[in-house]
C-alpha positions as CSV (number, residue, x, y, z in Angstrom):
1,M,105.7,101.1,106.9
2,A,103.2,103.9,106.2
3,H,104.4,107.0,104.3
4,L,106.7,109.2,106.5
5,E,106.2,106.9,109.5
6,H,110.0,106.4,109.5
7,V,110.7,110.0,110.5
8,L,108.9,109.4,113.8
9,L,111.2,106.6,114.9
10,W,113.8,107.0,117.7
11,D,117.3,108.4,117.3
12,N,118.9,106.3,120.1
13,F,121.1,109.3,121.0
14,D,122.4,107.5,124.1
15,G,122.7,104.0,122.7
16,V,120.2,102.6,125.3
17,M,118.2,100.7,122.7
18,N,119.4,97.6,120.9
19,A,120.8,98.6,117.5
20,N,118.5,96.1,115.8
21,N,115.4,97.6,117.3
22,T,112.9,98.3,114.5
23,D,111.8,101.6,116.2
24,L,115.2,103.2,115.3
25,N,115.6,105.8,112.6
26,K,119.0,104.6,111.2
27,W,119.7,108.0,109.5
28,L,119.3,109.9,112.8
29,V,121.5,107.4,114.6
30,K,124.4,107.4,112.1
31,E,124.3,110.8,110.5
32,L,122.6,113.4,112.6
33,N,123.7,112.4,116.1
34,A,127.3,111.6,115.0
35,G,127.8,114.9,113.3
36,T,129.1,117.9,115.3
37,K,130.1,120.2,112.4
38,Y,127.2,122.7,113.1
39,D,126.8,122.2,116.8
40,K,128.1,125.7,117.7
41,K,125.4,127.2,115.5
42,L,122.5,125.4,117.1
43,I,120.1,127.0,119.5
44,V,118.0,124.2,121.0
45,Y,114.7,124.6,122.8
46,Y,113.4,121.7,124.8
47,G,110.5,121.1,127.1
48,Y,109.5,118.4,129.6
49,I,106.6,117.6,131.8
50,D,106.1,115.9,135.2
51,N,106.3,112.2,134.3
52,Y,104.7,111.2,137.6
53,G,101.5,113.1,136.9
54,E,98.3,111.7,135.3
55,D,98.5,114.4,132.6
56,Y,101.8,112.9,131.4
57,L,100.5,109.4,131.3
58,D,97.4,110.5,129.4
59,I,99.6,112.3,126.8
60,V,101.8,109.3,126.3
61,R,98.8,106.9,126.0
62,Q,97.2,109.2,123.4
63,I,100.3,109.5,121.3
64,Y,101.3,105.9,121.3
65,T,98.3,103.8,120.8
66,K,100.0,101.2,118.7
67,K,102.3,98.5,120.0
68,T,105.9,99.1,119.3
69,T,109.1,97.1,119.9
70,G,110.4,99.4,122.6
71,G,110.8,102.9,121.3
72,P,108.1,105.3,122.5
73,N,106.9,102.9,125.2
74,I,110.2,103.4,127.0
75,L,108.7,106.8,128.1
76,L,106.3,104.8,130.3
77,T,109.0,102.9,132.1
78,G,110.8,105.9,133.7
79,A,113.9,105.3,131.7
80,Y,113.8,109.0,130.7
81,A,112.7,110.9,133.7
82,K,112.2,114.2,131.8
83,N,110.5,114.3,128.4
84,D,107.8,116.2,126.6
85,G,105.6,113.1,126.0
86,M,107.4,112.3,122.8
87,V,111.1,113.3,123.0
88,P,113.4,112.7,125.9
89,K,115.0,115.8,127.4
90,Q,118.5,114.5,126.8
91,S,117.8,114.1,123.1
92,A,116.0,117.4,122.6
93,A,118.7,119.3,124.6
94,F,121.5,117.7,122.4
95,D,123.2,116.4,125.5
96,G,126.7,115.4,124.6
97,H,127.0,118.2,122.0
98,T,128.4,121.7,122.6
99,V,125.7,123.9,121.2
100,A,125.5,127.7,121.0
101,K,122.5,127.9,123.4
102,Q,120.0,125.7,125.2
103,V,116.6,127.0,126.3
104,E,114.9,124.9,129.0
105,C,111.1,125.0,129.2
106,P,109.8,123.0,132.2
107,N,106.1,122.0,132.1
108,H,106.0,122.2,128.3
109,D,104.7,119.1,126.5
110,H,105.3,118.5,122.8
111,A,102.2,120.4,121.8
112,D,103.0,123.3,124.1
113,M,106.4,123.7,122.3
114,K,104.5,124.2,119.0
115,F,101.1,125.8,119.9
116,D,101.6,128.1,122.9
117,I,101.6,131.1,120.7
118,E,100.1,133.4,123.3
119,G,103.1,132.6,125.6
120,D,101.0,131.5,128.6
121,K,103.7,129.1,129.7
122,K,107.1,130.3,130.7
123,C,110.6,128.8,130.1
124,V,113.5,129.4,132.5
125,N,114.1,133.1,133.3
126,G,110.4,133.9,132.9
127,K,110.3,134.3,129.1
128,S,107.9,132.3,126.8
129,L,109.3,130.0,124.2
130,F,108.3,132.4,121.5
131,E,109.9,135.3,123.2
132,Y,113.2,133.3,123.3
133,V,112.8,132.4,119.6
134,K,112.0,136.0,118.6
135,D,115.0,137.4,120.6
136,D,117.3,134.7,119.2
137,L,116.2,135.5,115.6
138,L,116.6,139.2,116.1
139,N,120.1,138.7,117.5
140,I,121.6,136.6,114.7
141,H,124.6,138.2,113.2
């Protein structure tokens, strides 16, 4: 396995994948997803794109050019209807956990979540992701 490739593996947050699948990050499965101690402190921001559009298919094809044993390729099967091209919405939104706040950003792919610094795309309630992050940071007590 290449250096740091293991961090890109799947967390299997919903137990859909076989536990022996080599595309699983065992630490994420056993430690991160099982822990709830800090859930009430988490503000989670998540995006997703139209998985029926050609843009979506292009993104997934570009990101996952290598053959895997079932992890990332599951995005192409429709098993996760909403995702950002890399992370299923359910995982990014911490479904099953009680978090402090969730910010939903429709029509945001994985790169938009990081690089839309100008705020051209809007999340729910009409604010950009960076406006949400700024407001949340300024309101931490």
